N, C-alpha and C positions, 0 to 999 in steps of 0.2 A: 634893391630888388629882394634882399633878404627879409626886410620888414614886410614887404608885400607877401612873400611866401609864408611867413610866420602868421600874419593876420588871416590869410586864406586858410591855413591849416587849423587855426583856432576856430574859425567860423565853421569849417567842415566837421570839426570834432563835436560841435554843439548840435548839429543836425544829423539824423540817422543816414547811414550810407544809402539805404534804399530810396530816400527822398532825393538824393543827388542823381541816382540812376534814373528815377522817374522824371526828374526835371530835364535831364539830358535827352530823354526820348520825346519830351514835350516841347523842346525848342522849336520855334516856328522856323521852318526851312522852306523857302519859296522855290518854285520851279523857275528855270531860266526863262520860261515863257512869260513870267510876271514882270520882265524887264524889257519892254518894247524898245527902249533906247539901245539895247545891245544889237550890233549887226547880226543879221540872220545866220551868217556862217558861224559866228561864235556861239549863238544860242544852240545851233545844231550840234556843235562840238561838245558843249557842256552837257547837253542831253545825252549824247552818245556815251560820254564818260559816266553818266549817272549822277551828275552834280546837282545838289540843291544848295541854296544860298541862305545861311543862317541869319536870323534877324535879332537885333537887340530890341527889347520891349520899349515902346515909346516913352514910358514913364522914366526911363533912365538915360535915354539918348537925347542929345542936343540936335541930332539930325532928324528932320521931319521926313516921314515916308520911308520908302524902302532903302536899305543900306547894302553895302558890301559888293556893289558893282560900281566901279569907278573908271574914269578915263583921264589920261594925262600924258605928259611927255616924259615917260619913265626911262627912256634910253638916250634920247637926244631931242633938242629943241626942234619944233616943227613936225615931229612925227607923233601921231595920236595912237597911243597904246591903251589897251584895256586891261584892268586887273579885276579879278573876281575871287571872292572867298568861296571856294568850292568844298562842300561837305559831301563826303562819300562814306557811308556806314559810320557816321558820327565822328569822322576825322576830317579836319579841314586843312587846306593849304591855299596859298595865294597863287592863282594861275595868272601869268602876265602874257597877254597876246600882243605880240610886237606888230605895230603898224596895222592892226586889225586883222592879221592873218591867223587862221586857226592852226597853222603848221608850227610845230615845235615851240609851244609856249613854255616859259620858265615856270617851274613848280617849286615854290619856296615856303618855308615857315610852316611845316606840317605839324599839327598838334591835335590831340583829342579834344573834341568839343567839350567833354566833361571838364577839362582843365580850364575852360573859359566860362565857368559858372561861378556865381558869387551869391552869398546871402544878401537879401535886400529887404530889410525890415522884418523882424520876427522870423518866421520859418519860410518866408518866400525866397525862392531861388530863381535867379535870372541869368540869361546868357549875356556876355559882356564884351565880345570882340567885334571891333569895327575898323575898317580900313578907309582912309581918306587920302587924297592927293595933297602934297604940301610942296611949297616952293622955298626958294633961298631964304626969304625973310623968316619963315617959321624955323627952318633948320638952324640958321645962325642965332636967332633969339634963344632957342633951346640949348644950343651949345654954350652960349654966353652965360645962361642961367645955371646950367647943370654940369658943364664940363663934359668929360667923356672923350671919345675918339675925335680928334680934330677933323672936321670935314675937309674933303679934297676940294679943288676948284669946282664950284657948282655951276653947271650949265644946263641942267634940266630938273625935273621934279623928282621927289621921292615919294614913298608910300608910308604914311603914319599908320602903324599897326598898334592899335590901342586896346587896353583893358579899360573900359569906360569907368570913369571916376577914380582911377588908380594911377596908371602909368602907360607909357607907350614907347615904342622904338621906331626910329625912322629908317626905313630900308632904302638904301641909295645905291644904284648901280654905278660902279666906277671901274673902268678897265676890265670889264667882264666879270667882276666880283661884286656880290651884294655886301655892302657895308652896313653895320648896325650903329647908327648915330643916335645921339641923345634926342629923346622925345620928351613928353610930359613926365613929370616925376611926382 
């Protein structure tokens, strides 16, 4: 991660600060209404909070279409949970809605959207954060390849929180605590 931080700092040094701030304001952030797959109670809660959902430009993402609204079994097998990257005033966190309920979502990994911008060819600046659901195979393959914290017994999915084209971390709920497991490097 030190190499990643150093390369990001070098890139930022080559582009004027005002360009980064302009790019941050220009990140495409969709309304929860743009995600008809979201249960209506969750759309309403996201709107009540003032959430928008930041998007990675299609030219850098392997994901086709809209991103950063996912569903999976993030707490236990057989329960459908929803995770949304919620941006409020250009600061994003992952909200996890347990079993489709809008009550008491987890709110994790809060960072400024500005910290998720990268130079992309010349003076172009793009948003680069995307979340995806991942299972046991992904988690174990990345642990085998990169080491890091040993995964606990795996019985549900994790959330891969990625910086597109650079690195990621797998967020995995274990005994009420969010672990940070090896993702892509």
